[in-house]
C-alpha positions in Angstrom: 100.5 87.0 138.8 103.7 88.1 137.3 105.2 86.9 134.0 108.8 87.5 134.3 110.8 87.9 131.1 113.7 86.7 133.1 112.1 83.3 132.9 112.3 83.1 129.2 110.5 84.2 125.9 108.0 81.3 126.0 105.9 80.7 129.1 103.0 78.5 129.7 100.0 78.8 132.4 97.0 77.0 133.4 94.5 79.7 134.5 92.6 78.5 137.6 90.9 81.8 138.6 90.0 85.2 137.0 93.2 87.2 137.2 95.6 90.0 136.0 98.9 88.8 134.2 101.6 91.4 134.7 104.8 91.5 132.6 107.9 92.1 134.5 111.6 92.3 134.1 111.6 93.3 130.2 115.3 93.2 129.3 117.2 96.2 128.3 117.3 96.4 124.5 120.0 98.3 122.9 118.8 97.7 119.3 115.5 95.9 118.3 113.0 94.4 120.6 112.1 91.9 123.2 109.3 89.4 122.9 107.3 86.9 124.6 104.9 84.0 123.5 102.4 83.0 126.1 100.5 79.7 126.1 97.2 79.7 128.1 94.9 76.7 129.1 92.0 76.8 131.9 91.3 74.4 134.5 88.0 73.5 132.9 86.2 76.6 133.7 86.0 79.8 131.6 88.3 82.3 133.3 89.0 86.0 132.6 92.6 87.3 132.1 93.5 90.8 132.2 97.0 92.0 131.0 99.0 94.7 132.3 102.9 95.5 132.4 105.1 96.9 135.2 105.4 100.7 135.7 102.0 101.4 134.3 103.1 100.7 130.6 100.6 100.7 127.7 99.6 97.6 126.0 98.1 98.0 122.5 96.3 94.8 121.2 95.8 93.9 117.6 92.0 93.9 116.2 91.8 90.1 116.8 92.6 90.3 120.4 89.6 89.0 122.4 88.1 91.5 124.7 87.4 90.3 127.3 90.1 87.7 127.2 88.4 84.4 128.1 90.3 81.2 128.7 88.1 78.3 128.7 89.7 75.1 127.3 91.8 72.6 129.0 93.2 70.8 125.8 93.1 73.5 123.2 95.8 76.2 124.1 95.5 79.8 123.3 98.6 81.5 122.2 99.4 85.3 122.5 102.7 87.3 121.5 103.8 90.5 123.2 106.7 92.7 122.4 108.4 95.9 123.3 111.1 98.3 122.1 111.4 100.3 125.4 111.6 97.9 128.5 107.7 97.5 128.7 106.7 101.3 128.6 105.0 100.5 125.4 103.9 96.9 124.9 102.1 95.6 121.6 100.0 92.3 121.9 98.8 90.0 119.1 96.4 87.0 119.4 98.0 83.9 117.7 94.8 81.9 118.0 93.7 79.0 119.8 95.0 75.6 118.6 93.7 72.2 118.6 
């Protein structure tokens, strides 16, 4: 499943199967960075999400980032933020938490 940055910098997903979410269409940045916040809920079953970015870019995650990344709540969304300064060649991920 692709997450196209051309669809905005906040996107929400209900995960219905184990899957890979791939970031695509990072905008060209002449100065600064591009970022996105992703909201995730499950369909009521624990689901594993793998993160990737187009062009085999690297994703570095903060120490609080769940590994494996399991989405298991229908009601309490999980939030993650990702950003890049070089169109997705290097992406940084931060786990913001589960909110209820």
